C-alpha positions, 0 to 999 in steps of 0.5 A: 500094133497099137494105133492112135487115130492121129499118131503112132503111139510110143510102143509102136515107135520104140519098137520101130527104132529097132533096126529093120534088118534081115539077120540071117538066111536060114540054111535048108538040105537041098535035093538039087544044088541051090543057086548063088543068092544075088542080094542086089535089091535091083536085078537087070537083063534077060536071065535071072535066078530067085530063091524062095526061102525062110529068113529070120527078120526083126520088123517090130522089134520082136524076131519073126520068120519070113518068106522071102525072095533072095532073103529080101522083104521086099524082094528084088526088083526086076528090070526087064525091057519091052520086046525081050524074052527074059527067063527066070529060074525060081528055086523053092528052098521051102518045104512046101510048094511055092510059086510066082505069079507075074501080076499084070503081065500078058503071058502064056497060061503055063507062066502065069504061076497060079498052082491048080489052075496053069501049073502044078506049083514048084515042088521043095528043093526043085526049080521052075523055069519061067519063060516070058516075051514082054509085050508091055511096059510100066509098072508091075509086080510078082507074088506067091500065089500058094498059101499065105506066103505072099503075106509072109514076104513073097512079093517083089517089083517089076519095072519094065523099061519101054521100047520108045521114049516116054511121054513125060520127063523125070530125072530120078525113078523110085519103086514105093512098095506098100505092104502089111507085116504081121508077127503072127502067123497068117493061118492064125489070122485066118482061124481068128477071122472065121471065129469072128469076123471083126477080131481085129477091129478095135473101132466098134460103136459104143453106147456113147456112140448110140446116144450121140445118134440120139441127139443129132437124129432122134430116137426113132432115126437112131433105133431104125439105123441100128436095127438096119445095120444089125439086120445086115450083120454088118457095122458102119465101122466094118472098113478093114478085116485086119488092121493095125492091131497086128499089122506093121505098115511097111514102105520097101520094107521099112517101118515108120521109124526107119523110113525109105528114103528117096533122094533128090536134088533141088529142081529135079522131077522125081518119078514114084511108082507105087505098088500095093503089095499088101495082103489086105490093106487099102492105102491113102497116099499123099505128099503133104505140101506137093502135088502129084501128077498121075502119069501111069495106072496099073503099068499104063500111060494115062493123060496126066492128073495133078492131085493131092491124094490117091487111094491105091487098092491091094494089087493096084499101081500108079505112077506118079512125078513129083517136083519138090521145090524145098530142101526139107524131107517130104513125107511120103505118107500113106494111111491105111483106110481104117486109120489103124496106122500107116506106112512112112517114107521120105522124099528128101535132099539128105539120107540122115533127114527123116520125115514127119508123119502128118496127123492120121485122119478121122476114123471114117464111118459107112453110110447107108449109101455105101450099102447100096441104098438110095435113100436121097441125099444122105450123110456119109462121113462126118461133115459129107454128103452125097446126093444119090439122086444125081449120083448116075449123072455124077458118075458118068455112067457108060451109055450103051448105043443098044441092049447088050444080051445078058448071060445068066450065071448061077447064083444062091442065096442063103448063108453066103449072102447076108448082105444085099445092095438094093440099088447099087449106083455107079460111083467113079467120081466118088473117091471113097469112104473117108476121103470124100470132101477132105478139102484136097482133090483125091483121084477117082476113076472118072479122072483116069483116061488112057493116054492112047485112047480107046483101045479096042472099039468093038461093041460088046457081044455079051454081058455077064454080072458078078455080084460080090457076097460074103457073110462077115460074121461067119467070115464067108466070101463067094461070088453070086453066092457061091464059093468057089470050091462049089462053082463052075468055071467062067465060060469066055469065048475066045475072039468075043469083046465081053461086058463084065458088071460088078456089083458089090453087095458087101461093105468092103472094097474088093479089088478084082483081078482077072489074070491074062487079059486086060480089063477096060474100065468104063470111066465115062462116054466112050472113055476107058482106062486099061487096068489089071485090078479094079477096085468095087467100092461097097454097095456100087456097081462098075463095068469093064470090058474085056476083049478075049484074045488068050485061050487057056484056063486063068484064075480070077479073084479078089485080091484081098488074101483072106477072101480069095479062097471063096471070092475066086473063079476059073475062067476057060476061054 
């Protein structure tokens, strides 16, 4: 998919006009009876039947084969109710093992759905029954934890309706699932990345860029800057591993030409439940000419925050309330972080009216500050600056009453760690590269505060430090310089309050997800927000606290699908 910075090109538009459709569920022989597929997009109740199978689709103008749930992309939205015990029978109609992980749900290890950690997976033509007692409410999602099935379509939304009345009101309620689709086989994508880490990056620097830097900063400074990037084996345009060159960005399974439509009547309040169910893409979301009030993050209510835009990392969820005033079609616009494409929907009073996408923002350019180098007041993106000297104050670094003992972990340097953040900072008030000083109010983690206040006031018993490490040229990802297959499990102690500090030694944002337990992200002085996925910006550090209240073995990993094999740990509690 060839994308222009400011608009979708003609080829992309034409291929999108070919109707997005699920053409047929491919028949396969079954060892046990295959359940009847319920084709409803919304499923309610306490007993559910899901079928994972192959489905012929056309999302780009070319036929392809997807891996789907009940023949749908995205899969059906499952509506649960807080306090209920639900039974979900998942039938695997594939010829390989499969699984479903219930992302963000607090449940027993055997129901978590991670092959090799909590169960053996679902064998071909067999059924696995999940039984979950719901101890929470809010917006969550589910996806396969087997191979690259998540990339090929095995994902869907979960809405858990609360027992008690919610602290905000709305008239209509929509799920907005963002995802990235490629007609390429994901094994092929991964193989290309292993050969050349920037295979899909067509926004690399040119000789002309160097001469522009010389003109602006002088020959010596321009040369030193290029030398530093080369020594790190990175470039200042390494934003996304996989881009719009191969991806078509979807909203509820619709491409930008066909558009998802959220209908409303004038005067209504609309709740939009945004879920980033993509494999590799960070999205910057806005609805031009319409303010959004953030009311929930990762399923947990927060003090309302009014914004124009927010960045949603892979696996995060945000609920927003909007109040459209006019009757025109508002664009629900989600541009990829690297500005190589976008997902698009219409908030409209008429299903026949499509929204017009705004121009995409300029390509973000990483700075040395994004590599964790404190070099005073530095140029960030074009027209942006950040005073790194005042960054600790700006980011509301979490003060500690006393020193917390740090438990040392195994760490290695070498081929796995070609980058190192020399002075990583807490940057909670920084919206991130490409969003700084853009003239819009952009959400940051520092804006988020749990509505219920501090959940657990226990002072941390100890701290561990996890460095997120990698070698982009060889496409190797790890934690503390050690890939998963060579690493010992992380030992959590049942009943303890644990502080975890991430240091990102790479130029990529990493969405870190701990299964089975909540992550209480430190966002200020005794200020927390409860999350299941925490984004660690390039060259930065960030801390969270975990009450270890779930015994068993749990997965802990970066949620970028092609990073997961290396940037992964087993937790034993």
